[in-house]
N, C-alpha and C positions, 0 to 999 in steps of 0.2 A: 208629697212623695219625694223621697231622696233620689237624686240622680245616681249616685254611686255609694254603696255601703261597703266600707273597708273593715274586714274582720281581722283585728290584730293591730295594736298600736305600739309595736316596737319601733326601732329606728327606721326600718324599711316602710312600714305602714305609715308612719308619720311623714316620711319623705314623699310617699305617694299622695297623701292627703294634701300636702302643700303644692305639689306639682299639678294635681287636678284642679285645685282652686286657681292656680295661675293661668289655667286654660279655660277658666270660666265655668267649671263644672261644680255643681253642688255636691258636697261630700260629707258623710258622717262616719266617724271611726268608732269601733266598738272594741272593748277589751275587758276581760274578766278581772284584770288587776286594777288596783285603785289609782294608778297613774301610768303614764307612758313609760316604755323602756324598762319595765319591771320583770320581764321574762328573760329570754335568752340574751337580749341586749345588755342587761345588767351584768351578765357573766362573761361578756366579751372582753378579750384583751386589747381590742381596738387597733390591731396591727395594720399598717397601711404600707403595702409593697406592691410591686408590679411583676414579680417573677412568677409567671404562669406558663403552663404547657402549650397554650394556644394564643394566637395573636388576638383573638376576640377578647378573651379574658384579660390579657395584658392591657389592651386598649381601654376596657371598662375600668380597670384598676388605675390606669393613668388618669382618666377623666376624674375618677373619684379623688385621687391625690391632689389634683389641681383645684377641686372644689374645697377640700379640707384646708388647703393652703390659703384659701380666700374665703373662709367660712363666714366672716362677718358680712361681706358683700353678698355672698350667696343667699344668706338668710334675709337680709334687708330688715332685720328686727333685732332689738336687744332682748335680754332676758335677765330678770332680777337674780337668777341663780348664777349668772355669768355665762360665758360661752366656752364650749369645748375647745381645747387647745391641741394643736397638732405639733408634737415634738418630732424633730427630724435628725436623730443621731446616726442614721444609716442602718442598714441591715446586711448582715453577713450570712450567706447560705453555705453550708458545708455538706456537699453531696457525697454519697459513697464513692462515686467516680466522676471525674471531670471529663465526661464522654461527649460524643457527638450531640446527644440530646440536650445537655447543659449548654453547649456552645450554640446550638440552634436557638434556644430560648434567649440567650444573650444577644444574638443577631437580630431577632425580631423586636427585642427591647430597643436596641440601637436604631432600628428602622423607624421606630415611633418617637425617637428623640429622647429616650430615657438614658440617663447616665448610668453606666454599669461597668464594672471592672472585674476582670478575671485575675485572681491572685494566686501566686505560687505559695507553697507552705511557708517559705522563709519570709515572704511579704506579710502573711498573716501574723507570724510571730513578731515581726517588727512593729506592726500597727496595733496588734492586740496581744501583748505579751502574757496576759492572763489565760489565754487559750492554749490548752495542751493539744498539740497537733498530731498525736498518735490516733490511728484509726480504731474505731470500736465496732465497725461493721464486720459481719452481720450482727445486728442488735440482739442482745441476750437479756434474759430476765435475771434479777439479782440472785435468785436461788440456783442459777446455773453454776456448776463447779468452777467454770473458767471465766466467770463474770468480770473479775478484776485482772485477768490475764491479758497482756497486750497481744494484738493480732500479729505483730511483727512487721508492720508497715506504718507509714505515715499517711495522713489524709493526702489526697492528690492536689488539693487547692481549695479555692472557694470563689464565690460570686459575691461582689459587694455592690449594693445600691446605696450610694452616698447620701441621697436625700430621702430615703424611706424612713419610716418611724412608726409612731403610734399616737392615738388620740386619747387625751385625758378630758373627760371621761365619757365612755359610750352612753351612759344613762343621761348625763347632762346634754349630750348631743341630741338624743331623742327629745328631751324637754325643749331644747332650742327650736327644734322642728315643730313641736306642738305649738309653741308661742307664735312662731312665724305663720303657721297654718291657721291658728285662731284669728290672728290679725288680718289674714286674707279671707276669712269667712268660713273655715272648716269647723265642723261641730264634733265634739268628743262625748261619747257616752261610756264612761269608765266605771269599773266595778260592776259591769253588766255582761254576763255570759250570754252568748247567742245559743239558744237551745234547739232551735229548729229553723230550717231554711226550705221554703217550698216555692215552687214556680207556679204562678197562676196567671194564665193569659200572657200579657206582656210585662208582668212585673213579678217581683219576689216578695214573699211575706217572711219576715224575720221575727221569730218569737224570742223574746228576751226572758231571762230568769225573772220570775215574778209575774209573767204572763203578758207583759206589754207586747203588742204586735205593731210592727212598722213595715212600710212598703218601700221598695227600691227598684229602680229600673235595671240596675246592674249590681253585682256583688263581686268583691275581690277577696280571695282567701290569702291573707298575709299573716297567718296565725303561727308561723314558726313550728315548733315541735307539736303543736296542737293541730297543724294543718291537715293531717290525714283524718283526724276526727271530724274536722269541719267539712271536709269533702264528703264524708259519710253522711253527715246531716243533710247535705244537698243531693245525695244520691249520685255523686260523681265518682267515677273510677278512671284512673289514668293508666296509660301503658307503662309508665315509669313509676316504680314504687318509691315512696319516701317514708322514712321512719325516724323516730326520736332516738338519739344516741346520748347516753349519759357521759358527761365529761367532768374531769376534775383539773383544776389548776391550783398550784401551791406556791407559797411565798417563803423565801428564806432571806436572812440578812445577807447583804452583799459586803464581802470583805474588800471590795474594790473601791468603795466610796471614800472620799476624803473631802472635808470642808475646804482644804487648802488648794485643791486642784479641780480642773474640769472633770465633772463626774458624768458626762454625757456618754454613757456606754451604749454600744449598738444593740439593736435587736439581733438575735441569732436564731436562724432556722437550721438546726443541726440534724439533718437527715441521717448522717453517719451514726449518731447516737440515739436517734428516735425521739428527740425532744426539740422544743423551741423555748427561748427565754428572752425576757426583756426587762429593762429597769422599771422600777416602781418607786413611789415616794421620793422623787428627786434623786434616785440612784442609790438610796439607802437599802432598798430591798431588790430582789429579783423575783419575777413571776416565772414559773416554769410549767409547761404543759406538754402533752404527748402529741407526737406525729404518727401515732398508730403503727408502730412496727409490727411485722407479721407475728412475732412471738407473743404479742399481747392480745387477749380476747376483747372483742368489742362488746359493750354493755348496752344492748338495745332495750328500750323501755316501751312497753305496750300502751300504758296509760300515763301520759306526762304528769297527771295530777298525783300519781303514786311515787314520784321521784323521791328517793332517799337523799336528803340534803346534806348529810354529814360526810365530810371527806374521810376516806379510809386510810388506815395505816399502810396497807399494801400499796396503794397508788402513790401515796406520799413518798414512801421509801424508794419505790421503783423510779420515780421521776427525779427525785433529789439525788439518789446515788448515781444515776446517769449524768446528771449535771456535775456532780463532784468529779467524775472522771474527765469531763471536758474542762472544768474550772477547778483545779485541785485545791484552791484556797477556800472553797465553800465548806461550811460545816452544816451538819444535819439540823440542829436546832429543834425547837418545838414544832409540832404539826400545825400548820396554818394553811388554809386554802378555802376555795369555794367550789360548789357543785352546780353545774348547769346542764342544759340540754342543747344538742345540735339537731337541726332538721336536715337530714341527709338524703340525697337521691342515691339509691343503691347502684345506679348505672355507672356514674362517673363523677359524682360529687359536684357536678355543675348544677346550677339552679334551673327550675322550670319557670319560665316567664311567658305565659301563654293564655289564650282563650281555652275553652273546653268544648266538649260536644253539647253541653247544656248552654243554649244561647243566653248571653248576658252574664255568664259566670266565668270568672277569670282567676288565675292562680299566679302568685309570686312566692314559690315555695322551694324547699330544698336549698335554702340560702345560708344555713348556719355554718359558722366556722370560717367562711371565706368571704362573706358578702357584707360585713359591716363596712369595709372600705369602699364598697360600691353602692351603699344604700342610697345616696342622693341620685346616682346614675340610674339605678333600678327604678326609683320613683319616677324619673323623667321618661324613660323608655316605656315603662308600663302605662303611664298616662297617655302617651302617644298611641300605643297599641289599643288601649281600651276605647279611646275616642274614635279611632279608625274603624274598629269592629262595630261599635255602636252605631256608626254612620252607614254600616252595610258592607264594609270591606271584608273580603274573604281572605283572612290571613293564612289559612291552610293552603289555599291554591296560589296565592300571591303574597308571600311573606312581607310584612311591614319592614322597612329599612329606616334606620334613624342615624343621622350623622351627629356624632358627639361634638359639640361646639368647641370645646377646649382642646381635645386630642386631635380633632380633624379626621376622625376615622369613622367610616360608615359601618354600622353594625346591622347585619342581617339577622333579625330576631328569630328566624327559624333555627338559629344556633341553640336557642333555649326552648325549642319546641317539645311538647309532651310526646311527640311522635318520633323524635330524633333517634339516631343510632348513637352508640357511645363515642364520645370525643376522646382524643388523645389526652390522657390525664394520669397523674400520679396515683389516682384512686384513694387519695387521702385529702386532708384539709389543705394541703399545699396546692391542690388543683392541677 
């Protein structure tokens, strides 16, 4: 019998498998894809930053960044595919207003020892001369008559994290975790969809595609955009709804790249324009995605297997035209991009990391869009939570608390409870 069955072998599932094995727990991971990290992880931009609305999420992101910066030692294992690489060119946030909320976030970042700078518009121009500092808020759609009209004011400034960046590549990172997990004794059953989850006495029966039946003492749903469907298989309903959200990111040639100079462009979270972008291909390209401004409709997907995988002209033009207003040297170019899915909690975009009312059934869901950076951290805290609850601890009555060893911050895991109220949040991928 399996100690813990993990449904979903993306970057978070693989991190959980490794952490469970490090705690001496038998674990088998299941995924309908033929290899790890082939779902939402493969579509992630891999951005690693600490700018979050709450101290808890900032601390989780800090812990994650410290792990990514020491990835080889964290894994303790090599990989014939090579190891994921953490590039740290910094990240610039451009909020619509440099208000008390932005300054509060900067203060709790500093309290955790994170380097952060508040920049005036002229400082942004001096450091990043390719950035047009005119404000584009409120964000408009390209078909609006005034889309290209200036608002009449400049941005109020920005927040710069000098050691933030992005991981190359998220899919390789998941494979690294798989290799480390296998060396530690984790088992993987890939290309095998879980079709049924039934509780019998003190164990679960999992029926796989093809009819094979396995038993497990505990089950963890880490299925990303498929997680709501997996919950239904187990007959589990949560107070907080999570849904699959269609996402597109697009690629344009970067006019800022030069072989003769340092091409380490920063990541930019441009809330004022409704987009984010980062370098790709050594700075030769830019990846641009959406920050979900209010004028754009969200594309919810009822069945993740029905995802339309072709990028649309509408989304490409919308995001690239917004990018062109912020970086005027950008040209439209041919349509290039990828389509993926987020797994979003509708309450506040923060994940649910919790037990459920079904004994032995756990969830690490609602993680997409903001949790790649914290994947190894989620793996560790979920492993602690699962082992505590399996040993009889009542997490609902007495929440498990975990001290992050690198950040030195105690996380009360009730923050991620299925029963929580809404946390202070942007209500978007920014958290």
